[in-house]
C-alpha positions in Angstrom: -9.5 -0.7 8.4 -7.7 2.6 8.5 -5.7 4.6 10.9 -4.0 8.0 11.0 -0.3 8.3 10.8 2.5 10.9 10.8 4.5 9.2 8.1 5.6 11.4 5.2 4.4 11.0 1.6 7.2 9.6 -0.6 6.2 11.8 -3.5 5.5 15.3 -2.0 6.9 14.9 1.5 3.7 15.9 3.2 3.2 14.5 6.7 -0.1 16.1 7.7 -3.5 14.4 7.3 -2.0 11.2 5.9 -3.8 7.9 6.5 -2.7 4.3 6.5 -5.2 1.8 5.0 -4.7 -1.8 5.9 -6.2 -4.2 3.3 -6.1 -7.9 2.7 -4.9 -9.5 -0.6 -7.9 -11.2 -2.2 -6.9 -11.8 -5.8 -4.6 -14.7 -5.2 -6.2 -15.9 -2.0 -3.4 -15.4 0.4 -5.4 -12.9 2.5 -2.1 -11.3 3.7 -2.4 -7.8 5.2 -0.8 -4.9 3.3 -0.6 -1.2 4.3 -1.0 1.7 1.9 -0.4 5.3 2.7 -2.9 7.9 1.4 -1.4 11.4 1.2 -3.6 14.1 2.7 -2.1 16.7 0.3 -1.4 15.1 -3.2 -3.9 12.2 -2.6 -1.5 9.6 -3.9 -1.8 6.1 -2.6 1.5 4.2 -2.1 2.9 1.1 -0.5 3.5 1.9 3.1 5.2 -1.4 3.8 6.8 -3.5 1.1 6.2 -7.3 1.5 9.2 -9.5 2.0 8.0 -11.9 -0.7 6.6 -10.0 -3.7 6.4 -13.2 -5.7 3.7 -14.5 -3.5 1.3 -11.7 -4.6 2.3 -11.3 -8.2 1.6 -13.5 -11.2 3.3 -13.2 -14.6 1.4 -14.4 -17.6 3.3 -14.5 -20.9 1.2 -14.5 -24.0 2.8 -15.3 -27.4 
């Protein structure tokens, strides 16, 4: 699912031709929605919205 937006890129400041992609988390099974901004100029992909609970979607494995 994707939609156009006028939000500015955090890296280059561009606000033309940017897109927001809404995706669901699938690795940990939460299926929560997350939004990512794709810059129309530098083509970077960045978090558009930061989740309140990052611990729910991250997993740390320590290998000795």
